[in-house]
N, C-alpha and C positions, 0 to 999 in steps of 0.2 A: 503494500499500499504506499505508494508515494507522497508525499505531502509538500503542500504549499507551491508559489509561485515558481520555486526552483524546478518543479515537476515539470511543467510544462515549456520550461526552457529548452528541454530537450527537442522543441519543435523548432526552435529558433527565434519562438517569440511566445509571449505569454498568452495563453486561452484561459479567461476567467471562466468560460461556460465549463470547461471540463472541470473544475474546481467546484462549480455549480452541480455538477452530474455527481462529484464525489459527495456532495453534499445531501444530495437524494438518496444517494445508497446508505450514506450512516445513518440518516432519520429512519430509514425501514428497518436497519437491523436493530438500532435503541429500541425503536418501536416495538419490534417482535417480541425482544427481552423484557421491555417494561409492563409490556400487556399480558405477557404470559405470567409474570410474578406479581401481577396485581388482580388477577382474577378474570382479567380480559382476554379469555383463549382466543376467540374467535376474531380478533382484531388483528390486523398487520400479520396473520398466521404466516403468511409468505416472506417476511423480512428478512427471513436469512438468505434469500435470493440476491440481496446486495451484495453479499462476499463474492458470489460468483462474476456480479459486474464489476466488481473491484479488480478482482483478477485479470480480466479482458484489458480494462483501461491500464493496468499496472504493465502487462504485457507490452502493451501500445507504448506506453510513455519509456518505459526501460529500454525497449529495442530501437526506438526512437534518439534516444539518448547515445547509445553506442554506435549507432550508424551515423549519426552526427559527428561523434568523436574521429569516428575512422576517415570521414570525409574531411575533418579540419585538419588532422594531423599525420593522416595515412596509416595509422595504427589505433588499436584499443589496449589501453594500459590496464592491465588486470589489477595491478596494486593499487593505482588510484582510484579503479572503481570498486573497489572493495573497502577502499579507506572512508570512500564517499557515503556507501551502504552503511557503515559503521557509523559514521558521525550522525547520520540522518535518523536512523532508526533504532539503534542499541541504547542510547542513553535514556530516552524517555521508558522504552522497555523494561529496562533494567530498574529505574527508579519505581515503576508499579510493581514487579516483581518483589522487590524489598519491602514494599510498603504491603502487598499481600503476606508476606512472609512474616511480617511484625504483627499485623492484624490476627493472623492465625496463631501465633503464639501467644497474642493475649486472649485468644478464644473468641475473637469477632467473627472470624472466617474459619474456613476448614481446608486450606491447602496442605498437601503433604510435601514433604522435602522432595520427592522425585517429581513431582508436579512442577514445582519450582525451578528445579535443576534442567528438567526438558523444556521449560521456558525459556530460560537464560540461553539454552545453547541452541535453540530454535529446532527443536526435534518434537514438539507437543502431538502432532498429527502421529508419529511414529510411536510415541509414548502410548497413544490412546488404541492404537492397534494392537501392540504387544501387549498391553494390558489385558487384552482379552473380556470376555463377557463378565468377569469375577469385578475387574475394576473401572471398567467402561463408564459408568454413569457417575461413578465418583470422581473420575477425571473431568469428563467433559464436560459435567454442569458445576464440577468446582471453579472456583475464583477465577483460575488461569487458562479454564478451558477453551476460550474462543482464539486463544494464541496459538491454536492449530493452522489456521490459514496463514497467518504470520510465517509460521515455518514453511509451509508449502511454498509460499512466495521466496522466500529467501532460499530455500533448497535450489528452485528454479532458476534465480538469479545466476546461481553458481554454474549450473549447467547451460545457461543460455551464453555467459559470458565467453565460456570455454566453447561452447560453438561458433560463437562469432570470432574467435582468434583463430580455430583450427579449420572450421568448415563454413566460412562465411559466402562463398560464392556457392554452396549447397544449402543455404538455409533454407530456401523456400521448400525443397522437396521434403527437408528434415521436419519444418514445421507442419506440413501436410501430413507428414507419417505422424506426428504427435498430434494431430487432430485425430485422424483416422484410427490409428493402433489402440489407444486407450478406450476409444469408444467399443471397438471390438472386441477387446479384454473384459469391459465392464459388463458385457453381456456373456462372456463364455468362462470366466476362471472363478467367479466366486459369487454367493450369496448374502456375503455377511455385508450388513450395511456399514459397518464403521470401516472395512476395508474400502468399498466403493466410494465411500464419502470423503475419507480421510488421506488416502493414499496419494503420494505426490504424482504417480505416473497417472493415476485415473484421474485426476485433475488437471492435468496439462492441457485439455484440448481448450481450456477456458483462455489459459496464459498464450499458447500459441496461437490462438485465433486472434489476440492482440499483437502478435510477431508477425504476422502475415498481414494485417491492415499497415504496421510500420513500414513494412518494405515496399506494400503497395503504394501506399502515400508518397514514398521518394522515389517512385518511379516515374516513366513519362507516361504509363498509362493511369497515373493516379485518378481517383474520380473526381469528376468537377462538376457536381449537378447545377442546375440552376436555383437562383433562389428559391423561388417556389418550391421547386423539388427538394431542397436541401431542409427547409422547414416542415414540410411533410414527412421527411426520415427522420427527423429529430424529434419532432412532437410524437409522430407515430410510435417511434421505437420507445420513447417515454413512456406513452401511455399504455404500451404492452407491459413494460417493466412496472408500473404503478398497479396494473390490474394483477399481476403476479403477487407482487409484494401484500397486495391485499387479500388475496384469495388463494393462492397456490397451498397444497397440503405440504406439511413437514417433510412427509416420508413417500411421496407418490414415486413409484418404480420408474417412471418415465426418465424423472431428473437424474436418477442414479446410473440410467441405462443410456446415456446420450443425450439426455434431455438440457443437461446443462450446456451440452454444444449449441442449442439452439436459442438459448439464453445468450450465450456469448455471439451468435451471430445477430440477435437483437441489439445488442449492447455494440456491436460494429457499425452497423447502419445508424445507429442514434450519433456515434462519434463523428461519423463523415458529414453528417448533417449538422452538427454542432461547429466544426471545425469551418464552415462557409461565411460563420460569423453573420448569419442573416437574425430573424425576429426570435427564433428558437435560441439561439445562443445568448441573445441580449436578456433573455426571460431566465436562462439558468445562470447567468452571470448576476443577476440580481440578489439582492436582499431576501430572504435568508439563506438561500441556497448556497452561494459562494462562501460568505463567510463560514457556513456551517463545514463546507469542504475544506477549508485552511486548517480547523482543528479537528477534521476527521480521525487522522492518526490517533492522536491522544484521546479522543473520544472513544474510540474503538477499545484503546487499551484498558481505559479506567472505567467504561459504564457498567460491565458485568460485577466487578467487586465491588463498586457503589451499590448497585442495584440488591446484591444479597445481603449487604450490610444495613440496608433500609427496609429490606423485608423481614429479617429478624427484628428490627426496633422500629416497626411501623406506626407506632402510637396510636394503634386502632383504625389507622386510615386503611382503606381498601378501595378497587375499583379506580375510576378515573383520578380522584385526589391523590391517591398513592403513586398512580403512573406518573402523574404530571411532577409531583415531587421528585420521584426518580430521575427523572429526564433532566429538571432544572438543575438538581444537585450533580449529576453527571455532566451536564454542560459546564457548570461552575467548575468543578475540580478539573475537566480536560483543559478548559481555558488558562487555569493557571498553570499546568503542567505545560502546555504547547509554550506559554509565554516566558515561563522561568528555565524551562529545561530544552525542550525540542527546537524551538526557534533560534536561539542564539549559539547551541552548540552544533545546529546544521549549518550556521552561517561560518563558522569558524575556518581559518585557512591552516590547518595544521598539518604537517609533515605527514606521508603516507603510512612508512613504517612505525615511527610512534604511534601513530592513530590505531594501526592495527593491532601493536603491541599491547597498547592500554585498555583495546576494547576487550583482547582474549583473558588480559589479567583480569579485568571487571568482571567477565563472566565467571571465572573461575572464583573469585573472592565472594560473588552473589551465592554460587554453589556451595561454598565451604558455609558461608552463612546460614544458608537454609538448611544444610544437614546439620549444623548445630542447633539451631533453634527449633527445628520442626521434629 
């Protein structure tokens, strides 16, 4: 999940509408969780699909960034790329892991040491799968459960960067295979839902759809729809996504058996429409979507621990009032994290090797702290 204006600088210009798109998705995810924990189970029951949209948007932006770097410098510098990833993503994530560990040690949350270590090392998705049926719910509904999607993205970034360095000229057929093969496997290999939902390879179609769009947009055959067509694509795609956010079931077989690829295709259509900077782009760039998108990473990190704490100390609230309190407090905490940690560290110009070394040392320290306190 890329954050803020630096994200769309990958395109050579800032696209505020893409921050707005990110804002729509994080609103769906937070509403899904807040409603589920407030007795409003029928509301925003498909909000989890916002994560799928994030995957495709992230794949598009990261690939655009790397392709632009190759165009400008003639190479892709892996050390710099990974240092940038660490600066942008790890500080806020580790702060949240530490906070969850401390709150769990105090009895306010219920994270286990293994959950915290998995979140710190970006392997929560594999932690869920390996844990099996016995530990599944304890992990995925625990305060760090949502970090599974961040883990999938981080693992994909490693693969993608290596692919662009080693096989850049073959990126398109590789990406096509990355869309098709996992869909086939999801229909042949297993019936166990956690594997279908959290396995890095089986969620790659959504990310590779973004990769293909990035390559397409930099080619001579890039789509250039008319203003009317672009607005129809963006508004139409957003309408389909909104319907899914509101009404899709949490565990429909069609999503896990290839349906997320259809969500990715809808996301691609929406992005193409927004990039034409028409009326739809202006609508997405407006308040409240764009400001919400700017804090989306921090909000994704903090909202579930905040919701769990408030659910345990609801003061007798329930329904809409409790949901609104959960959303408001999550926004407040996320804004603080964004302003105090995420944004200032992301903007630092620190040397690559010290950044990587400090990042790894920080993860080790958080892991040790987790094992000592929990």
